N, CA, C and O of each residue as an XYZ file, in Angstrom:
476
protein
N     149.950    -68.287    212.902
C     148.516    -68.112    213.021
C     147.783    -69.441    213.168
O     146.764    -69.539    213.851
N     148.307    -70.418    212.536
C     147.684    -71.736    212.637
C     147.722    -72.251    214.078
O     146.769    -72.868    214.554
N     148.801    -71.997    214.742
C     148.935    -72.427    216.127
C     147.918    -71.737    217.027
O     147.367    -72.369    217.928
N     147.665    -70.479    216.804
C     146.701    -69.721    217.592
C     145.296    -70.258    217.368
O     144.522    -70.342    218.323
N     144.946    -70.616    216.169
C     143.616    -71.169    215.885
C     143.406    -72.502    216.615
O     142.323    -72.766    217.137
N     144.424    -73.316    216.646
C     144.304    -74.601    217.349
C     144.054    -74.361    218.832
O     143.222    -75.039    219.436
N     144.751    -73.422    219.415
C     144.550    -73.108    220.831
C     143.146    -72.576    221.074
O     142.530    -72.903    222.088
N     142.637    -71.769    220.169
C     141.293    -71.231    220.325
C     140.251    -72.343    220.241
O     139.272    -72.338    220.987
N     140.459    -73.278    219.348
C     139.527    -74.394    219.211
C     139.544    -75.234    220.482
O     138.488    -75.651    220.958
N     140.704    -75.483    221.027
C     140.796    -76.259    222.266
C     140.125    -75.525    223.422
O     139.485    -76.158    224.261
N     140.259    -74.222    223.480
C     139.615    -73.454    224.538
C     138.106    -73.535    224.391
O     137.395    -73.689    225.384
N     137.614    -73.434    223.179
C     136.170    -73.520    222.950
C     135.670    -74.916    223.322
O     134.639    -75.046    223.981
N     136.387    -75.952    222.908
C     135.959    -77.316    223.214
C     135.982    -77.588    224.719
O     135.084    -78.249    225.238
N     136.979    -77.095    225.410
C     137.030    -77.343    226.843
C     135.905    -76.608    227.569
O     135.352    -77.134    228.534
N     135.562    -75.413    227.125
C     134.447    -74.710    227.763
C     133.122    -75.401    227.459
O     132.223    -75.426    228.299
N     133.006    -75.959    226.262
C     131.783    -76.711    225.924
C     131.687    -77.981    226.787
O     130.611    -78.372    227.239
N     132.848    -78.604    226.994
C     132.857    -79.796    227.830
C     132.497    -79.456    229.271
O     131.777    -80.213    229.923
N     132.978    -78.348    229.766
C     132.644    -77.936    231.128
C     131.152    -77.665    231.268
O     130.545    -78.025    232.276
N     130.560    -77.031    230.257
C     129.118    -76.762    230.302
C     128.330    -78.070    230.259
O     127.351    -78.241    230.986
N     128.766    -78.988    229.400
C     128.090    -80.284    229.311
C     128.231    -81.040    230.630
O     127.275    -81.652    231.108
N     129.429    -80.993    231.215
C     129.647    -81.645    232.503
C     128.748    -81.061    233.581
O     128.182    -81.807    234.380
N     128.610    -79.754    233.617
C     127.734    -79.122    234.595
C     126.283    -79.533    234.382
O     125.559    -79.789    235.344
N     125.861    -79.597    233.129
C     124.478    -79.999    232.849
C     124.243    -81.450    233.277
O     123.212    -81.766    233.871
N     125.204    -82.331    232.974
C     125.045    -83.733    233.372
C     125.073    -83.899    234.887
O     124.299    -84.681    235.439
N     125.958    -83.169    235.564
C     126.012    -83.287    237.019
C     124.748    -82.721    237.669
O     124.305    -83.223    238.702
N     124.176    -81.695    237.080
C     122.920    -81.166    237.617
C     121.779    -82.153    237.399
O     120.830    -82.185    238.183
N     121.861    -82.946    236.355
C     120.812    -83.912    236.069
C     120.983    -85.193    236.893
O     120.027    -85.679    237.498
N     122.218    -85.741    236.912
C     122.448    -87.021    237.570
C     122.708    -86.903    239.070
O     122.534    -87.887    239.789
N     123.113    -85.753    239.560
C     123.395    -85.577    240.982
C     122.218    -85.928    241.874
O     122.369    -86.740    242.787
N     121.048    -85.340    241.638
C     119.891    -85.701    242.480
C     119.467    -87.165    242.331
O     119.004    -87.775    243.295
N     119.619    -87.727    241.141
C     119.233    -89.128    240.932
C     120.149    -90.044    241.741
O     119.676    -90.986    242.377
N     121.442    -89.779    241.723
C     122.391    -90.592    242.487
C     122.136    -90.428    243.988
O     122.160    -91.404    244.737
N     121.892    -89.198    244.415
C     121.602    -88.952    245.833
C     120.335    -89.676    246.266
O     120.300    -90.266    247.346
N     119.306    -89.640    245.446
C     118.055    -90.337    245.755
C     118.278    -91.843    245.835
O     117.737    -92.501    246.724
N     119.069    -92.394    244.917
C     119.358    -93.830    244.939
C     120.103    -94.252    246.188
O     119.755    -95.255    246.811
N     121.131    -93.491    246.563
C     121.897    -93.822    247.768
C     121.050    -93.681    249.029
O     121.179    -94.472    249.963
N     120.184    -92.668    249.050
C     119.294    -92.495    250.194
C     118.312    -93.661    250.308
O     118.033    -94.139    251.407
N     117.795    -94.110    249.173
C     116.868    -95.249    249.165
C     117.555    -96.509    249.680
O     116.977    -97.252    250.472
N     118.775    -96.750    249.238
C     119.516    -97.929    249.702
C     119.759    -97.855    251.202
O     119.597    -98.850    251.909
N     120.146    -96.678    251.693
C     120.390    -96.517    253.129
C     119.108    -96.730    253.929
O     119.142    -97.361    254.985
N     117.991    -96.221    253.449
C     116.720    -96.396    254.165
C     116.273    -97.848    254.170
O     115.750    -98.323    255.178
N     116.465    -98.565    253.069
C     116.102    -99.987    253.031
C     116.977   -100.796    253.985
O     116.483   -101.703    254.655
N     118.274   -100.480    254.055
C     119.158   -101.164    254.990
C     118.719   -100.878    256.427
O     118.688   -101.783    257.261
N     118.382    -99.625    256.712
C     117.944    -99.244    258.055
C     116.650    -99.964    258.426
O     116.489   -100.397    259.567
N     115.735   -100.096    257.481
C     114.471   -100.797    257.720
C     114.737   -102.263    258.063
O     114.123   -102.798    258.986
N     115.638   -102.917    257.337
C     115.988   -104.308    257.630
C     116.616   -104.434    259.016
O     116.311   -105.367    259.759
N     117.486   -103.504    259.356
C     118.150   -103.552    260.650
C     117.142   -103.387    261.780
O     117.226   -104.093    262.785
N     116.198   -102.475    261.637
C     115.168   -102.277    262.664
C     114.307   -103.534    262.788
O     113.945   -103.926    263.897
N     113.972   -104.175    261.651
C     113.209   -105.421    261.695
C     113.952   -106.514    262.446
O     113.354   -107.248    263.233
N     115.272   -106.627    262.202
C     116.085   -107.601    262.924
C     116.135   -107.279    264.415
O     116.069   -108.177    265.255
N     116.251   -106.010    264.731
C     116.324   -105.603    266.133
C     115.015   -105.891    266.870
O     115.038   -106.353    268.010
N     113.886   -105.625    266.235
C     112.584   -105.911    266.856
C     112.399   -107.413    267.047
O     111.910   -107.851    268.088
N     112.787   -108.202    266.046
C     112.677   -109.659    266.174
C     113.563   -110.166    267.302
O     113.177   -111.081    268.029
N     114.737   -109.584    267.453
C     115.634   -109.995    268.526
C     115.062   -109.655    269.895
O     115.142   -110.457    270.825
N     114.488   -108.471    270.015
C     113.888   -108.069    271.297
C     112.714   -108.984    271.638
O     112.558   -109.388    272.790
N     111.896   -109.309    270.651
C     110.785   -110.241    270.891
C     111.299   -111.605    271.341
O     110.754   -112.203    272.268
N     112.335   -112.087    270.690
C     112.880   -113.405    270.998
C     113.501   -113.410    272.389
O     113.340   -114.382    273.127
N     114.205   -112.347    272.762
C     114.822   -112.278    274.094
C     113.775   -112.149    275.197
O     113.968   -112.652    276.304
N     112.669   -111.476    274.893
C     111.637   -111.272    275.914
C     110.718   -112.478    276.059
O     109.948   -112.553    277.016
N     110.784   -113.412    275.132
C     109.940   -114.607    275.214
C     110.356   -115.413    276.438
O     111.521   -115.792    276.565
N     109.422   -115.675    277.328
C     109.806   -116.382    278.554
C     110.171   -117.836    278.264
O     109.572   -118.492    277.412
N     111.170   -118.317    278.999
C     111.490   -119.730    278.926
C     112.685   -120.089    278.063
O     113.166   -121.219    278.150
N     113.181   -119.198    277.247
C     114.324   -119.530    276.407
C     115.500   -118.636    276.779
O     115.442   -117.413    276.652
N     116.563   -119.275    277.240
C     117.785   -118.574    277.647
C     118.981   -119.325    277.064
O     118.869   -120.510    276.751
N     120.123   -118.650    276.913
C     121.328   -119.385    276.482
C     121.654   -120.498    277.481
O     121.592   -120.300    278.695
N     122.002   -121.665    276.946
C     122.304   -122.829    277.779
C     121.137   -123.795    277.904
O     121.322   -124.910    278.393
N     119.936   -123.401    277.477
C     118.765   -124.277    277.566
C     118.847   -125.399    276.539
O     119.338   -125.215    275.425
N     118.351   -126.570    276.944
C     118.219   -127.696    276.022
C     116.849   -127.614    275.375
O     115.836   -127.467    276.059
N     116.824   -127.710    274.045
C     115.581   -127.581    273.282
C     115.568   -128.623    272.168
O     116.569   -129.287    271.898
N     114.412   -128.746    271.533
C     114.295   -129.494    270.286
C     114.087   -128.478    269.181
O     113.139   -127.694    269.224
N     114.974   -128.486    268.187
C     114.885   -127.591    267.047
C     114.582   -128.431    265.816
O     115.422   -129.204    265.355
N     113.383   -128.273    265.292
C     112.919   -129.053    264.139
C     113.052   -130.553    264.391
O     113.428   -131.307    263.493
N     112.742   -130.982    265.613
C     112.747   -132.394    265.952
C     114.098   -132.950    266.374
O     114.186   -134.129    266.718
N     115.152   -132.144    266.360
C     116.478   -132.601    266.764
C     116.851   -131.975    268.101
O     116.581   -130.795    268.326
N     117.474   -132.757    269.000
C     117.908   -132.157    270.272
C     118.998   -131.119    270.017
O     119.935   -131.356    269.255
N     118.858   -129.972    270.665
C     119.806   -128.873    270.464
C     119.993   -128.124    271.770
O     119.276   -128.353    272.744
N     120.968   -127.226    271.774
C     121.246   -126.388    272.933
C     121.424   -124.959    272.432
O     122.103   -124.723    271.433
N     120.807   -124.006    273.134
C     120.959   -122.607    272.752
C     122.315   -122.129    273.257
O     122.577   -122.151    274.460
N     123.174   -121.699    272.344
C     124.506   -121.224    272.703
C     124.475   -119.725    272.968
O     124.976   -119.269    273.996
N     123.893   -118.954    272.054
C     123.896   -117.503    272.194
C     122.677   -116.921    271.483
O     122.309   -117.364    270.395
N     122.063   -115.932    272.107
C     120.988   -115.166    271.482
C     121.560   -113.792    271.183
O     121.763   -112.987    272.091
N     121.818   -113.524    269.918
C     122.437   -112.272    269.516
C     121.419   -111.249    269.033
O     120.211   -111.465    269.117
N     121.930   -110.130    268.525
C     121.060   -109.058    268.041
C     120.320   -109.484    266.789
O     119.132   -109.192    266.647
N     120.999   -110.174    265.872
C     120.340   -110.547    264.616
C     120.173   -112.052    264.455
O     119.344   -112.492    263.659
N     120.942   -112.853    265.191
C     120.841   -114.296    265.008
C     121.067   -115.031    266.321
O     121.647   -114.502    267.270
N     120.584   -116.277    266.338
C     120.742   -117.151    267.502
C     121.539   -118.372    267.067
O     121.345   -118.895    265.970
N     122.434   -118.818    267.937
C     123.280   -119.972    267.630
C     122.784   -121.168    268.436
O     122.649   -121.099    269.657
N     122.515   -122.265    267.731
C     122.102   -123.525    268.351
C     123.193   -124.553    268.103
O     123.793   -124.587    267.029
N     123.449   -125.398    269.111
C     124.376   -126.514    268.948
C     123.544   -127.779    268.814
O     122.774   -128.126    269.710
N     123.705   -128.461    267.695
C     122.934   -129.668    267.412
C     123.896   -130.846    267.331
O     124.921   -130.784    266.652
N     123.550   -131.921    268.036
C     124.336   -133.146    267.948
C     123.581   -134.124    267.067
O     122.490   -134.578    267.411
N     124.178   -134.441    265.923
C     123.556   -135.406    265.017
C     124.629   -136.372    264.515
O     125.707   -136.445    265.105
N     124.367   -137.092    263.470
C     125.306   -138.087    262.942
C     126.619   -137.492    262.466
O     127.606   -138.215    262.335
N     126.653   -136.219    262.209
C     127.883   -135.561    261.753
C     128.707   -135.032    262.916
O     129.798   -134.504    262.704
N     128.213   -135.160    264.128
C     128.893   -134.624    265.299
C     128.189   -133.377    265.792
O     127.005   -133.178    265.522
N     128.919   -132.530    266.517
C     128.333   -131.283    267.006
C     128.379   -130.251    265.886
O     129.425   -129.996    265.289
N     127.223   -129.669    265.621
C     127.105   -128.670    264.563
C     126.468   -127.423    265.151
O     125.459   -127.505    265.850
N     127.049   -126.281    264.871
C     126.436   -125.018    265.287
C     125.579   -124.515    264.145
O     126.035   -124.404    263.007
N     124.345   -124.216    264.461
C     123.401   -123.740    263.448
C     123.038   -122.294    263.766
O     122.551   -121.991    264.855
N     123.277   -121.423    262.821
C     122.996   -119.991    262.968
C     121.652   -119.704    262.313
O     121.471   -119.941    261.119
N     120.709   -119.190    263.101
C     119.374   -118.890    262.592
C     119.066   -117.427    262.880
O     119.188   -116.965    264.015
N     118.666   -116.704    261.836
C     118.266   -115.313    262.034
C     117.054   -115.265    262.948
O     116.165   -116.109    262.843
N     117.010   -114.287    263.842
C     115.913   -114.183    264.800
C     114.572   -113.968    264.105
O     113.528   -114.345    264.638
N     114.593   -113.368    262.924
C     113.339   -113.193    262.178
C     112.812   -114.528    261.671
O     111.614   -114.651    261.415
N     113.679   -115.540    261.519
C     113.273   -116.831    260.967
C     112.902   -117.846    262.046
O     112.397   -118.917    261.710
N     113.131   -117.557    263.319
C     112.845   -118.517    264.391
C     111.367   -118.906    264.444
O     111.080   -120.076    264.695
N     110.407   -117.993    264.221
C     109.006   -118.434    264.243
C     108.660   -119.481    263.178
O     107.643   -120.166    263.295
N     109.491   -119.610    262.147
C     109.224   -120.591    261.095
C     109.820   -121.960    261.403
O     109.624   -122.904    260.637
N     110.541   -122.079    262.508
C     111.103   -123.357    262.937
C     110.294   -123.886    264.118
O     109.716   -123.120    264.888
N     110.267   -125.205    264.241
C     109.590   -125.819    265.377
C     110.585   -125.869    266.523
O     111.576   -126.598    266.466
N     110.316   -125.088    267.566
C     111.226   -124.971    268.705
C     110.485   -125.366    269.970
O     109.471   -124.762    270.319
N     110.996   -126.385    270.660
C     110.373   -126.881    271.883
C     111.431   -126.935    272.974
O     112.567   -127.347    272.736
N     111.048   -126.517    274.166
C     111.977   -126.538    275.292
C     111.824   -127.842    276.063
O     110.713   -128.325    276.279
N     112.961   -128.405    276.474
C     112.965   -129.620    277.284
C     112.860   -129.216    278.746
O     113.701   -128.476    279.256
N     111.821   -129.708    279.418
C     111.608   -129.408    280.831
C     111.868   -130.677    281.620
O     111.265   -131.718    281.362
N     112.763   -130.580    282.576
C     113.131   -131.736    283.394
C     112.473   -131.566    284.752
O     112.664   -130.552    285.422
N     111.694   -132.569    285.157
C     111.088   -132.551    286.496
C     112.164   -132.855    287.539
O     113.002   -133.735    287.340
N     112.132   -132.134    288.625
C     113.148   -132.318    289.666
C     112.677   -133.288    290.750
O     113.244   -133.305    291.843
N     111.669   -134.081    290.471
C     111.158   -135.029    291.468
C     111.952   -136.289    291.511
O     111.647   -137.184    292.298
């Protein structure tokens, strides 16, 4: 009889645990879903911002890959204009350095194009 009582207690405890688990999952499920949705929407918002900045930068007349420019007062060359970032090659005392700048940050840098007269 003692063995039967132990089994009954375990059955009662497991059913109580299942009920508690269901209550917790009903409570935390929507909260977790809302959190993951918020993270996904914030990532999507950042990506759209990067994409718009890239389109603006590509549509700006006068700057193409291969152009010689001054970036923050240093002579540089545009290597690639990508979706989220632009690569500049800068020659300074350390040698040739590639500088990766996010397209959203380009308006905060002083960028001047070198124009060579063909006369």
